[in-house]
C-alpha positions as CSV (number, residue, x, y, z in Angstrom):
1,M,93.9,42.5,102.9
2,T,92.8,46.7,102.7
3,N,95.0,48.2,100.3
4,L,96.7,50.5,102.4
5,L,100.2,49.6,101.8
6,S,100.3,50.3,98.3
7,V,100.1,54.0,100.3
8,D,103.7,55.7,100.4
9,N,103.6,57.7,103.8
10,L,102.0,53.9,105.2
11,S,104.7,51.8,103.7
12,L,107.5,53.6,104.9
13,W,106.2,53.8,108.3
14,M,106.3,50.0,108.4
15,N,109.1,49.7,107.0
16,R,110.7,52.0,109.7
17,M,109.0,50.1,112.2
18,S,109.9,47.0,111.2
19,H,114.0,47.7,113.1
20,L,112.2,48.8,116.0
21,P,113.4,46.8,118.9
22,Y,111.8,43.3,119.8
23,H,109.6,43.2,116.4
24,D,109.8,40.8,115.7
25,E,108.9,39.2,119.2
26,S,106.2,41.4,119.0
27,H,104.5,40.3,116.1
28,V,104.9,35.8,117.0
29,A,101.8,35.3,117.6
30,L,99.6,37.2,114.4
31,A,102.5,35.0,112.8
32,T,101.9,32.0,114.6
33,L,97.8,32.6,114.2
34,G,98.1,33.1,110.1
35,D,96.3,34.3,107.4
36,L,92.2,34.4,108.6
37,R,90.8,34.2,105.6
38,D,92.8,31.3,104.9
39,D,89.8,28.4,104.4
40,K,93.0,26.0,103.4
41,N,94.1,25.5,107.1
42,K,92.0,22.7,108.6
43,V,92.7,23.4,111.6
44,P,90.3,25.4,114.0
45,L,90.6,28.9,115.0
46,M,90.2,28.4,118.6
47,K,93.4,25.9,118.6
48,R,95.0,28.8,115.7
49,L,94.3,31.3,118.7
50,G,95.0,28.7,121.6
51,A,98.6,28.1,120.1
52,A,98.9,31.9,118.6
53,T,98.7,33.1,122.4
54,K,100.6,30.9,123.9
55,A,103.7,31.4,121.7
56,G,103.3,35.3,121.8
57,V,103.5,34.8,125.8
58,Q,105.9,32.6,125.1
59,S,108.2,35.3,123.2
60,F,107.3,38.2,125.5
61,A,108.6,36.2,128.8
62,K,111.6,35.1,126.8
63,V,112.7,39.2,126.2
64,N,111.5,40.4,129.1
65,E,113.7,37.7,130.5
66,Q,116.8,38.5,128.6
67,T,115.8,42.3,129.1
68,R,115.8,41.6,133.3
69,K,119.6,40.2,132.4
70,T,120.7,42.3,130.7
71,S,119.6,45.2,132.4
72,T,121.1,43.7,135.9
73,S,124.5,42.5,134.5
74,N,124.8,45.8,134.0
75,L,124.4,46.9,138.1
């Protein structure tokens, strides 16, 4: 990586960000994509990018629908 995680301020900031709403949902695409430096991954990068994009869009769509239902039920 960039060795930035060892910087105290950055580590604290990243920890705070991980507790925000929708943090996990917003990182689904990156988690699906995985480590780009992994030479052992035999899946072509373009297929991985496609799967990551679809997973990210599905994650946002699910959260958007849940939020819409919650906000309209309070009216």
